[in-house]
Wavefront OBJ file of the C-alpha trace (Angstrom):
o trace
v 18.852 -32.055 -24.911
v 19.971 -30.973 -21.412
v 18.087 -28.320 -19.526
v 19.723 -25.012 -18.860
v 19.520 -23.793 -15.310
v 19.715 -20.070 -15.027
v 20.647 -18.833 -11.590
v 18.790 -15.679 -10.647
v 20.913 -13.041 -9.041
v 19.924 -12.447 -5.426
v 18.553 -8.978 -4.774
v 18.611 -8.096 -1.075
v 15.376 -6.835 0.452
v 15.330 -3.077 0.843
v 12.845 -1.788 3.397
v 11.248 1.418 2.229
v 9.818 3.551 4.979
v 6.301 4.866 4.393
v 7.621 8.379 4.936
v 9.883 8.311 1.879
v 8.101 11.099 0.008
v 7.204 13.309 2.964
v 8.986 16.525 3.860
v 11.469 15.918 6.632
v 12.758 18.300 9.261
v 15.822 17.756 11.399
v 14.346 19.339 14.532
v 10.964 19.855 16.115
v 11.374 23.644 16.094
v 12.085 23.637 12.366
v 8.940 21.564 11.765
v 6.861 23.853 13.999
v 8.023 26.908 12.052
v 7.039 25.221 8.783
v 3.633 24.314 10.223
v 3.049 27.891 11.371
v 3.933 29.326 7.977
v 1.624 26.780 6.314
v -1.250 27.884 8.563
v -0.692 31.478 7.438
v -0.931 30.565 3.745
v -3.823 28.079 4.000
v -6.542 27.113 6.453
v -5.136 23.610 7.025
v -4.232 22.816 10.629
v -1.053 20.739 10.908
v 0.527 18.812 13.735
v 4.178 17.893 14.134
v 5.342 14.373 14.950
v 8.575 12.427 15.082
v 8.658 9.535 12.646
v 9.316 6.094 14.156
v 10.956 4.934 10.910
v 13.456 7.675 10.082
v 13.459 9.543 13.463
v 13.044 12.872 11.646
v 10.109 15.239 12.040
v 7.070 15.392 9.717
v 3.849 17.370 9.386
v 0.403 15.811 9.402
v -3.134 17.168 8.988
v -5.188 17.346 12.169
l 1 2 3 4 5 6 7 8 9 10 11 12 13 14 15 16 17 18 19 20 21 22 23 24 25 26 27 28 29 30 31 32 33 34 35 36 37 38 39 40 41 42 43 44 45 46 47 48 49 50 51 52 53 54 55 56 57 58 59 60 61 62
């Protein structure tokens, strides 16, 4: 009985940035405003940084 060779369909690699689930901001000023409002509602200090993967702005705990 001959063997059946099933060819697997190629799935291209999709790079997923580690910032996929983080809040993103289009500008630094928008991110700074969000950080300031967060400080008013909680005692958590946040810093603003530009992501090297998506080039948008994110918030991070200090």
